[in-house]
Structure formats: structure tokens, C-alpha cells
VMD Tcl script that draws the C-alpha trace (Angstrom):
set ca {
  {11.20 57.15 11.81}
  {11.73 53.57 11.88}
  {14.42 51.87 13.95}
  {16.01 48.49 13.22}
  {15.99 46.71 16.59}
  {15.99 43.11 17.79}
  {12.61 42.60 19.57}
  {12.79 40.09 22.38}
  {9.37 38.41 23.59}
  {8.53 35.53 25.92}
  {7.58 32.39 24.32}
  {4.89 30.24 26.18}
  {7.52 28.24 27.97}
  {9.36 31.46 29.41}
  {12.28 31.35 26.93}
  {13.20 34.46 24.85}
  {12.21 34.81 21.15}
  {14.59 37.06 19.13}
  {13.21 38.68 16.15}
  {14.74 41.69 14.12}
  {11.87 44.42 13.35}
  {11.25 47.97 12.51}
  {10.14 49.88 15.60}
  {8.23 53.10 14.46}
  {8.33 56.25 16.38}
  {5.71 58.88 15.31}
  {5.14 61.96 17.31}
  {6.57 60.41 20.50}
  {4.44 57.34 20.06}
  {5.76 53.82 19.43}
  {4.27 51.18 17.09}
  {5.39 47.54 16.29}
  {3.89 45.76 13.39}
  {4.62 42.11 13.51}
  {3.15 39.48 11.04}
  {0.12 37.61 12.51}
  {1.98 34.30 11.62}
  {4.97 35.21 13.68}
  {6.10 34.16 17.26}
  {6.42 37.74 18.15}
  {2.81 38.45 17.28}
  {1.39 35.61 19.33}
  {3.80 36.31 22.30}
  {2.63 39.83 22.41}
  {-0.92 38.80 22.48}
  {-0.15 36.33 25.15}
  {1.87 38.45 27.50}
  {1.88 42.18 26.12}
  {5.50 43.13 26.86}
  {8.65 43.19 24.78}
  {12.10 44.49 24.93}
  {13.43 46.52 21.80}
  {17.30 45.59 21.78}
  {19.31 48.40 20.30}
  {22.60 47.22 18.84}
  {25.19 47.71 16.12}
  {26.21 44.13 16.05}
  {25.24 42.98 12.70}
  {25.64 39.33 13.33}
  {22.81 39.18 16.01}
  {20.50 40.70 13.45}
  {21.27 37.95 11.01}
  {21.16 35.07 13.57}
  {17.83 36.47 14.92}
  {16.21 36.92 11.43}
  {17.19 33.51 9.84}
  {17.57 31.15 12.73}
  {16.33 30.56 16.35}
  {19.36 31.64 18.13}
  {20.28 31.25 21.62}
  {21.49 34.83 22.28}
  {23.34 35.61 25.53}
  {20.91 37.66 27.49}
  {19.88 38.84 30.93}
  {16.60 39.63 32.73}
  {14.89 42.90 31.78}
  {14.54 45.42 34.63}
  {10.59 46.20 34.72}
  {9.15 43.32 32.77}
  {9.29 39.58 32.50}
  {11.56 39.46 29.65}
  {15.23 39.35 28.37}
  {17.83 41.82 27.25}
  {20.48 40.82 24.81}
  {23.95 41.15 26.49}
  {25.68 43.17 23.62}
  {23.14 46.09 23.60}
  {24.09 49.65 23.23}
  {20.73 50.50 24.91}
  {17.18 48.86 25.31}
  {13.68 49.85 25.91}
  {11.10 47.86 27.74}
  {7.70 48.25 26.25}
  {3.99 47.20 27.02}
  {1.95 46.67 24.09}
  {-0.98 48.90 25.07}
  {-3.45 48.60 22.17}
  {-3.62 46.31 19.36}
  {-5.49 46.70 16.18}
  {-5.56 44.14 13.08}
  {-4.50 44.77 9.81}
  {-4.39 42.65 6.76}
  {-1.33 40.35 7.44}
  {0.09 42.12 10.49}
  {-1.05 43.36 13.85}
  {-0.49 46.88 14.91}
  {0.63 47.43 18.46}
  {0.80 50.88 20.16}
  {3.44 50.65 22.85}
  {4.29 52.39 25.93}
  {7.77 52.84 27.35}
  {8.43 51.23 30.89}
  {12.08 51.52 31.13}
  {15.14 52.73 29.09}
  {18.44 51.07 29.80}
  {22.14 51.90 28.80}
  {24.38 48.87 27.67}
  {27.87 49.30 26.12}
  {28.91 52.39 23.85}
  {27.66 52.47 20.42}
  {30.57 51.79 18.32}
  {28.64 52.71 15.02}
  {27.90 51.59 11.59}
  {30.09 51.16 8.44}
  {29.40 50.51 4.91}
  {29.56 46.74 5.59}
  {26.95 46.65 8.25}
  {24.66 48.84 6.11}
  {25.10 46.65 3.22}
  {24.55 43.42 5.16}
  {21.32 44.86 6.72}
  {19.84 45.63 3.41}
  {20.73 42.19 1.99}
  {19.18 40.74 5.28}
  {15.86 42.49 4.52}
  {15.81 41.25 1.26}
  {16.73 37.78 2.24}
  {13.77 37.63 4.76}
  {11.62 38.50 1.64}
  {13.42 35.74 -0.68}
  {10.13 34.88 -2.39}
  {10.03 38.30 -4.14}
  {13.41 37.84 -5.85}
  {15.23 35.21 -7.84}
  {18.58 33.61 -7.24}
  {20.50 35.88 -9.89}
  {19.29 38.84 -7.75}
  {20.98 37.61 -4.54}
  {23.98 36.18 -6.38}
  {24.64 39.70 -7.69}
  {23.75 41.23 -4.17}
  {26.25 38.82 -2.25}
  {29.01 39.46 -4.69}
  {28.56 43.44 -4.18}
  {28.41 42.79 -0.31}
  {31.66 40.88 -0.36}
  {33.51 43.55 -1.98}
  {32.15 46.08 0.88}
  {32.68 43.74 3.81}
  {36.18 42.96 2.54}
  {36.92 46.76 2.45}
  {35.20 48.05 5.38}
  {34.10 45.15 7.59}
  {35.40 43.00 10.39}
  {35.16 39.46 11.60}
  {31.49 39.83 12.76}
  {30.63 41.40 9.32}
  {32.30 38.43 7.58}
  {30.54 35.85 9.74}
  {27.05 37.78 9.30}
  {27.39 37.83 5.52}
  {28.40 34.07 5.46}
  {25.12 33.46 7.49}
  {23.12 35.08 4.85}
  {25.02 33.44 1.85}
  {24.50 29.86 3.44}
  {20.65 30.69 4.21}
  {20.13 31.80 0.53}
  {22.13 28.74 -0.75}
  {19.63 26.55 1.32}
  {16.57 28.56 -0.14}
  {17.57 28.47 -3.71}
  {19.04 24.62 -3.70}
}
mol new
graphics top color blue
foreach p $ca { graphics top sphere $p radius 0.5 }
foreach p [lrange $ca 0 end-1] q [lrange $ca 1 end] { graphics top cylinder $p $q radius 0.2 }
display resetview
């Protein structure tokens, strides 16, 4: 099973780095596969700890994927790290083993702490639509402009039917990002 989370690691200067990422769970073991070119990869090699922030706030996923946001945060409980303030829950991890793959690192992770934040409000069609669009947007080089124009149009219909203000703002973030990519 792969869970979509927002990973926070420490940059060299001690500030938080936010990156949405898939956290894989298999037979009770957790794995993270950051690209070697990413801040997350370098930060894990440097410090060895991270927080998996579990939230239903789709805007925070968009901002952390497409920008370098200053998300509101607080100190983690057991590690030198940060927890996003709008989490439903979070898990503090130690990256215990690393192996090299072609363009990614593979980190076997050990749970150090599990915390509970606010109640989970849930997902709706708008959030799911935005998440899929966001993943495609982070891989824009594999698609063309007309593909994204169609996806944005379809997502707008769903967001207008089932979303709220945060979903509208998240869709606008992706739309603006893609306009910049394809201009």
C-alpha cells in the first residue's frame, strides 16, 4: 500500500523542507523512495529522520509539490524535525537503511513516534481529482499542453460540484504552475 503524505525533512540550515511523497507500507515495514536529485534525499542522508504528515488538506499537497512553501509547523516530538499544524496524524521516522536504485534512493524506515492531530474530514471527488492532476503536473515532461488543458477543464467541473475554497485554490495553484511550464 502506498500512502500519499507530506514528508518534512530538515534542510542544512535547520529549516523544514516539505515534499509530498508516497510512503510505502509492506508487511509492516515502511519505505520511502525520494529522487536522488531532491532535497528530501539529501536531507535524509544528512540527518536520517523525517516526519510523514498525514492530512486531508489538498492545498498543502499542491503548495509543497510545486513551490517551496512556508507551511505553519511545530516541533516534532521525538526527532529534530517539524510537523505541519493541520495534520490529522503524523509519524516520525528514522531512515535506517538506504540502498541506491537508478534515479532514486530506497530508505527502509523505522517508526519512532505516532501522533494525532485534528479529526480527519475526509476526501471528496474534488480532492481526488486534484491529487491525480497534481501527480501528473509534477511529471509534466511526459505530457503535452492539450492533455493538461483537458485535465484542468475536467477537474474544474468536479471541483465546482464537490469542492470548497481550499480545493478551488489548489486547482488554481496547479493551473498557474502549468501555464508557466507551457508558456
